[in-house]
C-alpha positions in Angstrom: -6.0 59.8 -31.8 -7.9 57.1 -29.9 -6.0 54.1 -28.7 -7.6 50.8 -28.4 -6.9 49.2 -25.0 -6.2 45.4 -25.1 -5.2 43.0 -22.3 -4.1 39.4 -22.4 -6.5 36.9 -20.9 -6.0 33.2 -20.5 -9.1 31.2 -21.6 -10.0 28.7 -19.0 -12.5 25.8 -18.7 -13.6 24.3 -15.4 -14.0 20.6 -15.2 -15.9 19.2 -12.2 -16.4 15.5 -11.4 -18.7 14.5 -8.5 -19.4 11.1 -7.0 -22.7 10.6 -5.0 -24.2 7.9 -2.9 -28.0 7.9 -2.2 -28.2 11.4 -3.7 -25.5 12.9 -1.4 -22.2 14.0 -2.9 -19.4 12.0 -1.4 -16.5 13.5 -3.4 -15.9 16.3 -5.8 -13.0 17.3 -7.9 -12.8 20.7 -9.7 -9.9 21.9 -11.8 -9.3 24.7 -14.2 -7.8 23.8 -17.6 -6.2 26.2 -20.0 -7.9 25.8 -23.4 -5.5 27.8 -25.5 -2.8 30.5 -25.4 -3.6 33.9 -23.8 -5.6 36.0 -26.2 -5.9 39.8 -26.8 -9.1 41.0 -25.4 -10.4 44.4 -26.6 -12.0 46.8 -24.1 -14.9 47.0 -23.7 -15.7 43.3 -24.0 -18.4 40.8 -23.1 -17.9 37.3 -21.7 -20.0 34.4 -22.9 -20.4 31.3 -20.8 -21.7 27.8 -21.3 -22.1 24.9 -18.8 -23.0 21.3 -19.4 -23.4 18.5 -16.8 -24.8 15.0 -16.6 -25.5 12.8 -13.6 -25.1 9.1 -14.2 -26.5 6.3 -11.9 -24.0 3.5 -11.1 -27.0 1.1 -10.7 -26.3 0.5 -6.9 -28.0 3.6 -5.4 -25.0 5.7 -6.2 -24.3 8.1 -9.0 -21.6 10.4 -10.3 -21.8 13.7 -12.1 -19.6 15.1 -14.9 -19.6 18.7 -15.7 -17.8 21.1 -18.0 -18.0 24.9 -18.2 -16.3 27.5 -20.3 -16.3 31.3 -20.3 -14.8 33.2 -23.3 -14.3 36.9 -23.9 -15.5 38.5 -27.1 -16.5 41.8 -28.6 -19.9 43.0 -27.3 -21.7 42.8 -30.7 -24.6 40.6 -31.5 -22.6 38.8 -34.3 -19.6 38.2 -32.0 -21.8 37.0 -29.1 -23.6 34.5 -31.4 -20.3 33.2 -32.9 -18.6 32.8 -29.5 -21.6 31.0 -28.0 -21.7 28.5 -30.9 -17.9 28.0 -30.5 -18.0 27.3 -26.8 -21.2 25.3 -27.0 -19.5 23.0 -29.4 -16.3 22.8 -27.3 -18.3 21.9 -24.1 -20.3 19.3 -26.1 -17.0 17.7 -27.4 -15.5 17.6 -23.9 -18.6 16.1 -22.4 -18.7 13.4 -25.0 -15.0 12.6 -24.4 -15.5 12.5 -20.6 -18.5 10.3 -20.9 -16.8 8.0 -23.4 -13.7 7.8 -21.1 -16.0 7.0 -18.1 -17.6 4.1 -19.9 -14.2 2.3 -20.3 
């Protein structure tokens, strides 16, 4: 009898904020953020990743960049890859919009 091997994996997102002056990064802050409870990951599995970033000028020869990336494990089938990509693409888009909205306050 075959036994399916599973392991727990914590889904993480990486949020990076950079500040630049005259196109040179002057500060950078990167942190990993848990995006849910640990999940069972079947073996073998694939990992799908998505990254979004935006550089914004401050109007005084300076700029800052906001970025979000997320990697998520899934089954290595075409359907699961497509579904996972759509899910993490939407998650990154929502986070970017929230960060950009927060930055405008």
